[in-house]
Steps between C-alpha positions, in 0.01 A plus 500: 500500500594133518406295812735249637782416737816710459843454673692808605806339657626154587568157361352400157510151408571420130752302292808534291673799676864564504624497861620838612384677187318834510169500315320784317147531367506384145381671191272194450187570724533308814835378449828523690855503353859526611567743216404865551256608223661718228209612260401865484200561726573183717512518882810375678418405854662235718235282647712253713770235504511116501556346830503166327389339169148517620471785744500866385514754782259747357576865624456740213722805504331847544732618237454445132584669165301524177729465202500760230 
């Protein structure tokens, strides 16, 4: 029920990315990581890849798994 601006697909400007790396949603709320989560109950979902050290091409996969 939050109100705000949300991005579905496209370039997201940030810092500290590893060029060419695939990024996943992190187990830390709101975070991203190059390491797929491994904790039981965590969701593994690719969210995009780094086009440069400051540009993440955000395009979340429709596929994901919940770890047991």
